[in-house]
N, C-alpha and C positions, 0 to 999 in steps of 0.2 A: 824409586819414588818419583812420580811425575812432578813437573814444576807447577807452582801455584798459578791460579788465574791471575794474569797481569794486573787487571783492574782491582781485584781484591787485594793483591799484594800492595799496590800503590795506595789504596784507601787505608789499609792498616798502618802503613808507614806514615801517612799524613796525620792520622789520628794520634799516633804515638808522638809525633813532633809537636802537635798542639798541646798534648798533655805535659810535655816537657818544656812548654813555653818557648819553643823554637818556631815562632809564628812566621817569621820571614822565610825560613826554609820550607815550612808547610805550604805557604802561599805560592812559592815557586813550583812545588810539585803539583799543586792543584791545576796549574796551567798545562800539564804535560800528559802524554800517554806513555805507557811503559811497555817494553818488550823484554822478556826474560829468555836467557840462553845460558849455555854452559860452555866452558872451555877447560882444557886440561893443561896443567903446569906442574912439573915435578911429580908426576904420577898421582896428582890430586885433582879432583873435579871442583871447579869454582863456578859460582853464579855470576853472570854478567847481566847488568841492568842497563838497557839503552832507553834514555828519555827522549821523546820527540815533543818539541814545544817551541815557544818564542826564542828569538835569538839571545835574549838576556840570559836564559837558562843555559844555552849552549856556551856562551862566553864565561858564565860563572863556573861551569863544570871544569873548564880548562884550568881554573885556579884551584889546584888540588889541596892547597893548604888553607883555603878560605874556611872560616868557622862554619858557615852554612853548609858547605860541601861536606865537611866532617860530620855534621849533625845528620845529613841525609844518608851518608854511608853507614853510620851507626844504626839508623832506623832500618835500613835495608838488611843490615847484618842480623838484626833482631828477628827478622822473619824469613831468613834463609833456611831452607829445609835442612834437616839434620844430617843428611847424607852428603851435603855440599859444604864448602866454606865460601864465605862471601869474597868475591874477587875485585870487581870494579864497577864503576858507573861511567857510562858513555853518554853522549848527547848528540842529537842531530836537530837541525832547524826545520820546522814544518814549512812546507810550501804554502804560499798564500795566493789567492786568486788576484789577478792583476787586470787593469783596464786594457782594452785592446790597443790603446794608443800609449802604452807604457813607455815605448822608446822615446817619444817626444818629451814626456815628463822627465825621464832619466837624463836626456840631453840637456834639458833646462836646469836640472840639479847640477850637472857637471859644469855648466856655464855660470852657476850662481844666480840664475834668474828666478827660480821657483820660490814662492812664498807659501808657507803652510800655516794657516790661521786656525787649524784645529786646536781645541783647547787642551787636548791630552798632552800632559807633560810627564816625562819619565826620568828617573834617575838611571844611571848606567846599568844597574843590576835589577831594575824593576821590569817585570815582564809585560809585554803587550802583544797584541795580535794585529795582523794586517789583512785587509780585504780591499781589493780595487785601489791599492796604494793609499788607503786611509787607515788610521790607527784606531784600535779599540781596546778597551780594558778587559773584555771577556768574550768568550764564545757566545754567551747569551746576546750580547750587543750585536755580534756579527749575524746571528740568526735573525734578529729584528731587521738589520740592514738588508739582508737578503730578501726578507718578506716584503719590505717596503719597495725594494727593487722590482719584485714580481708584481706588486700592485701598481707600479708605474707612476708613483707620485714623486714630487720634488721633496727632497729631505737633506738636511745638513746634520751630519753626525758629529757630536763632541766638538762643537765650534763655540768659541768665546764670543760674547757680545758685550757692547758698552750700552748701559741703560740706567734709568733713574732720572730724578729731577736735575735741572741744570746745576744746582749747587750741591748735589749729592749723587754724583755719578759713580757707578760700580761696574766691575767686570764680572760677569757671571757666565756659566757654561750649562747648556742643556745636553742631555744624552742625545735626543733627536728633536730637531725643530722641523716640523712637517707642514707642507702646504698642500691642500687638497681642495679643488674647486674654489680657489681664491681665499680659503680660510686657513689660518695658521694655528697650530697647536703644538704642545710639548708632549713627547712620549718618553717617560722615564723608566729605566730598568732598575728595580729596587732589590735589595737583598744580597748584593755583592759586598765584598769587604770594604769597598769605598762608598757604599750606601748603607751603613749600619743604622739601627734604630736611633742611635744618639744624634744622627744628622737630620732627623725628621723636621725639627723646627727650622733649621737652616734651609732645607729643601723647600719647605712651604713658603718661607720668606722669598726665596729665589723665584718660585712659581708666581707669587703675587707681583713681583717686579716685572716679569715678562707680561703678565696679564694687564698691568697698568699701561703697557704700550700697545694694547690691542690684541694680544695673543689670547684667543677666546677659550681655549681648552688646555688643561694640564692634567694628564692622566698618568698614574703610577701603576706598574705591573710587576709582579713577582718575577725574579730572575729565572727561577726554575720553570715557571710557565712559559716565559719568553723563549727558553731553550727548547722545551718540549712541544710547544704549540705556537710558534712564532706567527704563522699565518692567521690563526684564530685571534691572537692579540692584536695584530695589525688591522684585521677586519673589524673587530670591536671598536678599536680606537678611531678608525676612519668613519665608522657609522656614527659615533658620538660627535666627531668633528663636523660631519656633513649636516647633522641635525641641530648643531649649536646656532 
């Protein structure tokens, strides 16, 4: 019996975890790609699943007794083909693109000189992705960053800002603060777990705060479209910004 398609196997495991209300474990798997293989032990063939994703997933899988790891293993076991027994989960960290001057930045980190004002904050087990030594919450955000890079515009990803009236200052974060032809705008990636519909009012309040400081455009785009058509999203956003 051939092994299942890895993406189909992973999708079914995620769906099962969500149904079982193991949402943290499901969110971790959503950040990964899977590779399926077999190995033999005591004359029995076992299924081996290797996850490739953020370092948080790699670190978690090392904790074999963690509740989330146990939930993931049980989900994989549920979809293991009948001619195999489920064996193990392994993990590797995905490589991220880095800035050509990454050695300088790493040297500054070693010397304690570097300061990172990116707004993205993570708990030890919370997954994130890196691109050009910057942190992102999803692959959709990285796709937009790559498209903005190709467009050659100035942009600040996931950076916190202080704003508001003198007697009512707040700290707020935009997904992307973009400058094109001297005009500034917000580009937001919606539909990810950290941008659920319940946050819509909060997000609109945040948009108005930025606009009160002269940010003339705030546009929200669906995460799936950002992933599949990042250049189209950026082109549409920059066209709106230029005409504003």
